[in-house]
C-alpha positions in Angstrom: 73.6 -81.0 31.2 76.2 -78.8 29.4 73.6 -78.0 26.7 71.1 -76.4 29.2 70.5 -72.7 29.1 71.0 -70.5 32.1 67.3 -70.4 32.8 67.0 -74.2 32.5 69.9 -74.7 34.8 68.4 -72.3 37.3 65.0 -73.9 37.1 66.4 -77.4 37.5 65.6 -78.8 41.0 68.8 -80.3 42.3 68.5 -83.9 43.4 70.4 -83.3 46.7 69.7 -84.5 50.2 68.0 -81.4 51.7 65.4 -80.8 54.3 61.7 -81.1 53.2 61.2 -77.4 54.1 63.9 -76.3 51.7 62.5 -78.4 48.9 59.1 -76.9 49.3 60.5 -73.3 49.4 62.7 -73.9 46.4 59.9 -75.4 44.3 57.4 -72.6 45.1 60.0 -69.8 44.4 61.1 -71.5 41.2 57.6 -71.7 40.0 57.1 -68.0 40.8 60.3 -67.1 39.0 59.2 -69.0 35.9 56.0 -66.9 35.8 58.1 -63.7 36.1 60.2 -64.7 33.1 57.1 -65.2 31.0 55.9 -61.7 32.2 58.9 -59.8 31.0 58.4 -57.5 27.9 59.3 -59.4 24.8 58.1 -62.6 26.3 54.6 -61.4 27.2 51.9 -63.8 26.2 48.7 -62.0 25.2 45.6 -64.1 26.2 43.4 -65.2 23.3 40.8 -62.6 22.6 38.2 -61.8 20.1 39.0 -58.1 20.3 39.3 -56.5 16.8 42.6 -55.0 15.6 43.1 -51.8 13.7 46.1 -50.3 11.9 47.5 -46.8 11.7 46.7 -46.6 8.1 43.0 -47.4 8.8 42.9 -44.7 11.5 44.4 -42.1 9.1 41.8 -42.9 6.4 39.0 -42.6 8.9 40.3 -39.2 9.9 40.6 -37.9 6.3 36.9 -38.9 5.8 35.4 -37.7 9.1 37.5 -34.9 10.6 35.3 -31.7 10.3 38.3 -29.4 9.8 38.8 -30.7 6.3 35.3 -29.5 5.3 36.0 -26.1 6.9 39.2 -25.8 4.9 37.3 -26.6 1.7 34.7 -24.0 2.5 37.3 -21.4 3.1 38.8 -22.1 -0.4 35.4 -21.8 -2.1 34.7 -18.5 -0.2 38.1 -17.2 -1.4 37.3 -18.2 -5.0 34.0 -16.4 -4.8 35.6 -13.2 -3.4 38.3 -13.3 -6.1 35.7 -13.6 -8.8 33.6 -10.8 -7.4 36.5 -8.5 -7.0 37.3 -8.7 -10.7 33.8 -7.8 -11.9 33.0 -4.3 -13.4 30.4 -2.3 -11.5 26.8 -2.4 -12.8 25.6 0.6 -14.8 23.1 3.1 -13.4 20.0 4.1 -15.4 20.6 7.6 -16.8 24.3 7.5 -16.2 27.2 5.8 -17.8 30.8 6.3 -16.8 34.1 4.5 -16.7 37.1 5.0 -14.5 40.5 4.4 -16.0 43.0 3.5 -13.4 46.1 3.7 -15.6 47.2 0.1 -15.0 46.8 -0.1 -11.2 46.1 -3.5 -9.6 42.5 -4.8 -9.6 41.0 -6.3 -6.5 41.4 -9.7 -8.0 45.1 -9.6 -7.4 44.5 -9.2 -3.7 42.0 -12.0 -3.8 44.5 -14.2 -5.5 47.0 -13.8 -2.7 44.3 -14.4 -0.1 43.3 -17.6 -1.9 46.9 -18.8 -1.9 47.0 -18.2 1.8 43.9 -20.3 2.4 45.0 -23.1 0.2 48.3 -23.3 2.1 46.3 -23.3 5.3 44.3 -26.3 3.9 47.5 -28.2 3.2 48.7 -27.4 6.7 45.4 -28.6 8.2 45.8 -32.0 6.5 49.2 -32.3 8.0 47.9 -31.4 11.4 45.1 -34.0 11.3 47.4 -36.8 10.0 50.1 -36.0 12.6 47.5 -35.8 15.4 46.2 -39.3 14.4 49.8 -40.7 14.4 50.5 -39.0 17.7 47.4 -40.4 19.3 48.2 -43.8 17.9 51.6 -43.7 19.5 50.1 -42.8 22.9 47.4 -45.4 22.6 50.0 -48.0 21.6 52.1 -47.1 24.6 49.0 -47.3 26.9 48.2 -50.7 25.4 51.7 -52.0 26.1 51.8 -50.5 29.5 48.5 -52.2 30.4 49.9 -55.5 29.3 53.0 -55.0 31.4 50.9 -54.0 34.4 48.7 -57.1 34.1 51.8 -59.3 34.0 53.4 -57.5 36.9 50.2 -57.8 38.9 50.0 -61.5 38.2 53.6 -61.8 39.4 52.8 -59.8 42.6 49.9 -62.1 43.3 52.1 -65.1 42.9 54.6 -63.6 45.2 51.9 -63.3 47.9 51.0 -66.9 47.5 54.7 -67.8 47.6 55.2 -65.8 50.8 52.2 -67.5 52.5 53.4 -70.9 51.6 56.9 -70.1 52.8 55.5 -68.7 56.1 53.5 -71.9 56.6 56.7 -74.0 56.4 58.7 -71.5 58.6 60.8 -70.0 55.8 59.2 -66.5 55.8 58.3 -64.1 58.6 55.1 -62.1 59.0 56.7 -58.8 57.7 57.7 -60.6 54.5 54.1 -61.7 54.0 52.7 -58.2 54.7 55.2 -56.5 52.3 54.3 -58.9 49.5 50.6 -58.2 50.1 51.2 -54.4 49.9 53.2 -55.0 46.6 50.2 -56.9 45.2 47.7 -54.2 46.1 49.9 -51.5 44.5 50.2 -53.6 41.4 46.4 -54.0 41.2 45.9 -50.2 41.6 48.5 -49.7 38.8 46.4 -52.0 36.5 43.3 -49.9 37.2 45.1 -46.7 36.5 46.5 -48.1 33.3 43.1 -49.2 32.2 41.6 -45.7 32.8 44.6 -44.1 31.0 44.0 -46.4 28.0 40.3 -45.4 27.9 41.3 -41.7 28.0 43.9 -42.0 25.2 41.5 -44.0 23.1 38.7 -41.4 23.4 41.1 -38.7 22.3 42.1 -40.9 19.3 38.5 -41.5 18.4 37.7 -37.8 18.5 40.5 -36.8 16.2 39.5 -39.5 13.6 36.0 -38.1 13.7 34.3 -41.1 15.2 33.8 -40.6 19.0 31.9 -43.9 19.3 34.8 -45.9 17.9 35.0 -49.0 20.1 38.3 -49.8 21.8 40.3 -52.1 19.6 43.8 -53.6 19.7 46.4 -51.6 17.8 48.9 -53.2 15.5 52.6 -52.2 15.8 55.3 -51.8 18.4 56.9 -48.8 20.0 60.3 -50.3 19.4 59.8 -49.9 15.6 60.4 -46.1 15.7 63.5 -45.3 13.6 66.0 -42.7 14.7 66.2 -39.3 12.9 68.6 -36.4 12.7 67.0 -33.8 14.9 69.2 -30.8 13.8 68.5 -31.5 10.1 64.7 -31.7 10.8 64.8 -28.3 12.5 66.5 -26.7 9.5 64.0 -28.3 7.2 61.2 -27.0 9.4 62.5 -23.4 9.2 62.8 -23.6 5.4 59.7 -25.6 4.5 57.1 -25.2 7.3 53.6 -24.1 6.1 53.8 -21.4 8.7 56.9 -19.9 6.9 55.2 -20.3 3.5 52.1 -18.4 4.8 54.4 -15.6 6.1 56.2 -15.4 2.8 52.9 -15.1 1.0 52.2 -12.2 3.3 55.2 -10.4 1.8 53.8 -10.8 -1.7 50.5 -9.5 -0.6 51.9 -6.3 1.0 54.2 -5.7 -2.0 51.1 -5.8 -4.3 49.3 -3.4 -2.0 52.3 -1.0 -2.1 52.4 -1.1 -6.0 48.7 -0.4 -6.1 49.0 2.5 -3.7 51.8 4.1 -5.9 49.7 3.7 -9.0 46.6 5.3 -7.5 48.4 8.7 -7.7 47.6 8.6 -11.4 44.3 10.6 -11.8 41.1 9.0 -12.9 39.6 10.2 -16.2 35.9 10.6 -15.4 33.5 10.6 -18.4 29.8 11.3 -18.1 27.2 11.5 -20.9 23.5 11.1 -21.5 20.2 12.5 -22.7 17.8 14.9 -20.8 14.5 16.5 -21.5 14.6 20.4 -21.8 11.2 22.0 -21.2 12.3 25.5 -22.1 10.2 27.1 -24.8 11.7 28.2 -28.0 10.7 31.3 -30.0 8.1 29.2 -31.8 6.5 28.3 -28.5 7.6 24.7 -28.6 9.8 23.1 -25.9 13.4 22.2 -26.7 12.8 18.5 -26.0 15.5 15.9 -25.8 19.1 17.1 -25.8 22.4 15.4 -25.2 25.1 16.3 -22.7 28.7 15.2 -22.0 31.1 15.9 -19.1 34.8 15.2 -18.9 36.6 15.5 -15.6 40.1 15.1 -14.4 41.1 15.3 -10.7 44.6 17.0 -10.4 46.7 15.4 -7.6 48.1 18.7 -6.3 47.6 18.1 -2.6 46.5 14.4 -2.2 49.0 12.2 -3.9 48.0 9.2 -1.8 51.1 9.8 0.4 49.5 8.4 3.5 48.4 5.1 1.9 51.8 4.7 0.3 53.6 5.2 3.7 51.2 2.7 5.3 51.8 0.2 2.5 55.5 0.6 2.9 55.3 -0.1 6.6 53.1 -3.1 6.0 55.7 -4.5 3.5 58.5 -4.0 6.1 56.3 -5.7 8.7 55.7 -8.6 6.4 59.5 -9.2 5.9 60.0 -9.1 9.7 57.1 -11.5 10.2 59.0 -14.2 8.2 62.0 -13.7 10.4 59.8 -13.9 13.5 58.1 -17.1 12.4 61.4 -18.8 11.8 62.6 -17.8 15.2 59.4 -19.0 16.9 59.8 -22.4 15.2 63.3 -22.7 16.4 62.3 -21.7 19.9 59.5 -24.2 20.1 61.6 -26.9 18.5 64.3 -26.5 21.1 62.4 -28.3 23.9 61.3 -31.0 21.4 64.8 -31.7 20.3 65.9 -31.9 23.9 63.2 -34.3 24.7 64.0 -36.4 21.7 67.8 -36.5 22.4 67.2 -37.5 26.1 64.6 -40.1 25.2 66.9 -41.7 22.6 69.7 -42.0 25.2 67.2 -43.3 27.9 65.8 -46.0 25.5 69.3 -47.2 24.8 70.3 -47.2 28.5 67.2 -49.0 29.6 67.3 -51.6 26.9 71.0 -52.4 26.8 72.3 -51.6 30.2 69.9 -51.0 33.1 67.2 -53.7 32.5 69.7 -56.5 31.8 71.6 -55.6 34.9 68.5 -55.4 37.0 67.3 -58.8 35.6 70.7 -60.3 36.5 70.5 -58.9 40.0 67.0 -60.4 40.5 68.2 -63.8 39.3 71.2 -63.7 41.7 69.1 -62.6 44.7 66.6 -65.3 43.9 69.3 -68.0 43.7 70.8 -66.8 46.9 67.4 -66.9 48.6 67.0 -70.5 47.4 70.3 -71.3 49.0 69.3 -69.6 52.2 72.0 -66.9 51.7 69.7 -63.9 51.2 66.5 -62.6 52.8 63.2 -62.5 51.0 62.9 -58.7 51.2 66.1 -58.4 49.1 64.3 -60.5 46.4 61.3 -58.2 46.5 63.5 -55.1 46.2 65.3 -56.5 43.2 61.9 -57.4 41.7 60.5 -53.9 42.3 63.5 -52.3 40.7 63.2 -54.4 37.6 59.5 -53.6 37.3 60.1 -49.9 37.6 62.7 -50.0 34.9 60.4 -51.9 32.6 57.7 -49.2 33.1 60.2 -46.4 32.6 61.4 -48.1 29.4 57.9 -47.9 27.9 57.6 -44.2 28.9 60.9 -43.5 27.2 59.8 -45.2 24.0 56.7 -43.2 23.9 58.6 -39.9 24.4 61.1 -40.9 21.8 58.4 -41.7 19.2 56.2 -38.6 19.9 59.1 -36.1 19.8 60.4 -37.7 16.6 57.0 -37.3 15.0 56.7 -33.7 16.2 59.9 -32.7 14.5 59.1 -34.6 11.3 55.7 -32.8 11.1 56.9 -29.2 11.7 55.3 -29.3 15.2 51.8 -29.4 13.6 50.1 -31.8 16.0 46.6 -30.4 16.8 44.2 -32.0 14.3 41.0 -30.4 15.8 42.2 -26.8 15.8 40.0 -24.9 13.3 41.7 -23.7 10.1 42.4 -19.9 10.1 39.8 -17.6 8.6 40.8 -15.1 5.9 41.1 -12.4 8.6 43.4 -14.6 10.6 46.1 -15.2 8.0 48.3 -12.5 9.7 49.1 -15.1 12.3 50.8 -18.0 10.5 52.0 -19.6 13.7 48.9 -20.3 15.9 49.5 -19.9 19.6 48.0 -23.3 20.4 50.3 -25.0 18.0 52.5 -26.7 20.6 53.0 -30.5 20.6 51.3 -32.1 23.6 53.8 -33.9 25.9 53.8 -37.7 25.9 53.5 -39.6 29.1 51.7 -36.8 30.9 48.7 -38.9 31.9 48.6 -41.6 34.5 50.3 -44.9 33.7 
């Protein structure tokens, strides 16, 4: 007897001389309590099923192969390479005219094309991070929906058992009609919660299937546990984001682009040497009565920059260079602003997970055990047992929500807030906006549970 666990001691039916009614009530309630212990997270028994399983790595590989934004990024890179090649070509000669412009060492268009290509290649790297992060984010949400549905099924089974228990107790005079009605309402609410969780799982799975590029991907069981999310240093991640984010790199490339444009504008004050030469037919008659015929000509021209020294373009290029420097500062401040709410969510979720797991849930479970034992001993009313049971259920649900928020906010910080894998990569004309306005992590736990 001394080697029995607390649960075994509690489940043991005392061989005392008691009334038959008490024996029946204790047996039924103990049976219901045993089912509840099986239903608790960590003890949940998943029914045998032929449902296929899939891992996060498999989902990421699927996305890298099927997500259309990767093809768009590759097309943008090829287009930039074509424009760079074209901008470096000499103009075609015109029949009857040959000339050459000497720029005195100014930047060719190919330099500008080079910077644009760098921007687009950086955008392609950013897009890959977006897609991979979106897959991981959707995986976390789908995993949370999966665990929530399992919990809801177990809680619904427990609620149904409580209804059966209340009916049996009422039949032997140990429960009143209000107790029976309340247990039935609890069971119906639990059934509705199962339906809502099933629909939420379908919604999250469709979103996951879309981001991996396979909208017809059948619902499968995900491998992994939300509890496996390791803690991170949120403040260090924010500083890393400000220094290394693709958005900052794109803004810094913008500075190089404007500096090159300024250098070119300054060099364009050097005049062009214009040469023109060729042959022409002169039909004027000479003294001998014959036409002059073919004769050569040559022109040399030099435009003197007395009034137009490209002052306007130089001033504009200077302003653009200053704007580029301020853009880097703006992007860093935007990242800090957007990261602030994610850091807050991460910090609170981390605290909540710890409180639920180590303090609130153990206390609520102990309270439920105590109320159940008192009810067996006829020292507590059945509604008190139901209230304690409901509290424990709500805490278990909140625990899963907190785990989901903790995992998604951690991932957002580690991925520079790049979470939208179906957002189209920026076109060459859109590189002046390194931080896209839609680039805000979606909130976890926003859907029905």
